[in-house]
C-alpha positions as CSV (number, residue, x, y, z in Angstrom):
1,M,-2.0,7.0,23.9
2,S,-5.8,6.6,23.9
3,E,-7.8,3.3,23.2
4,M,-9.0,5.0,19.9
5,Y,-5.6,5.5,18.6
6,K,-4.4,2.1,19.5
7,Y,-7.3,0.7,17.3
8,V,-6.7,3.2,14.5
9,L,-2.8,2.2,14.6
10,L,-3.7,-1.5,14.6
11,I,-6.2,-1.2,11.8
12,Y,-3.4,0.7,9.8
13,V,-1.0,-2.0,10.5
14,V,-3.4,-4.8,9.4
15,L,-4.2,-2.9,6.1
16,N,-0.5,-2.5,5.3
17,F,-0.1,-6.3,5.8
18,V,-3.1,-7.0,3.4
19,S,-1.6,-4.5,0.8
20,F,1.7,-6.4,1.2
21,A,-0.1,-9.6,0.8
22,F,-1.9,-8.4,-2.3
23,F,1.4,-7.8,-4.0
24,A,2.8,-11.0,-3.1
25,A,-0.2,-12.9,-4.1
26,D,0.0,-11.1,-7.6
27,K,3.5,-11.8,-7.8
28,K,3.1,-15.6,-7.4
29,K,0.1,-15.6,-9.7
30,A,2.5,-13.9,-12.3
31,I,5.1,-16.5,-12.0
32,N,2.7,-19.5,-12.2
33,N,0.7,-17.7,-15.1
34,E,-2.3,-17.5,-13.4
35,W,-5.4,-15.1,-13.4
36,R,-4.2,-11.9,-12.0
37,I,-5.2,-9.4,-9.4
38,P,-6.1,-6.1,-11.2
39,E,-3.8,-3.2,-11.3
40,A,-6.8,-1.1,-9.9
41,T,-7.2,-3.4,-6.9
42,L,-3.5,-3.2,-6.3
43,I,-3.5,0.5,-6.1
44,F,-6.5,0.8,-4.1
45,V,-5.0,-1.5,-1.3
46,S,-1.9,0.6,-1.5
47,V,-3.9,3.7,-0.8
48,L,-5.2,2.1,2.2
49,G,-1.9,0.5,3.3
50,I,1.0,2.5,1.3
51,F,4.0,1.2,3.3
52,G,2.7,-2.5,2.6
53,G,2.2,-1.5,-0.9
54,I,5.8,0.1,-1.7
55,L,7.4,-2.8,0.5
56,G,5.6,-5.4,-1.6
57,M,6.6,-3.8,-4.9
58,K,10.3,-3.3,-3.7
59,L,10.8,-6.6,-1.9
60,M,8.9,-9.1,-4.6
61,H,10.3,-6.7,-7.5
62,H,6.7,-6.4,-8.8
63,K,5.3,-3.7,-10.8
64,T,8.5,-1.9,-10.8
65,K,8.7,-0.9,-14.5
66,K,5.1,0.4,-14.7
67,P,4.9,4.2,-14.1
68,K,1.5,3.9,-12.4
69,F,3.4,2.1,-9.6
70,Y,6.9,3.3,-9.5
71,I,5.7,7.0,-9.6
72,G,2.0,6.5,-8.4
73,L,2.9,4.8,-5.1
74,P,5.5,7.2,-3.8
75,A,3.1,10.1,-4.9
76,I,0.2,8.3,-2.8
77,F,2.8,8.2,0.0
78,V,3.5,11.9,-0.4
79,I,-0.1,12.8,-0.3
80,E,-1.0,10.8,2.5
81,L,2.0,12.1,4.5
82,A,0.8,15.7,3.5
83,A,-2.7,15.0,4.6
84,L,-1.4,13.7,7.9
85,I,0.7,16.6,8.5
86,Y,-2.4,19.0,7.9
87,V,-4.6,16.8,10.4
88,L,-2.2,17.0,13.0
89,I,-1.4,21.0,12.5
90,K,-5.2,21.4,12.8
91,L,-5.5,19.3,16.1
């Protein structure tokens, strides 16, 4: 594996951790009745790190009743997977 791929993979892993952390932080804020992270921000970080977003949603039981999330995040995953497959085929 080339150095570039290692850096891309590292960045992707970090983005997934960040996405998970955003969901965890928002859940904590919800429990403590504090100022919340906007839903648009949660969706944006999920686009960057979809696995972290889905894992955060599932493990924290957070935003699981909102269609934007229980439909939107799996849809984002499918779109990202399709894009990845397309890019790999074109290589």
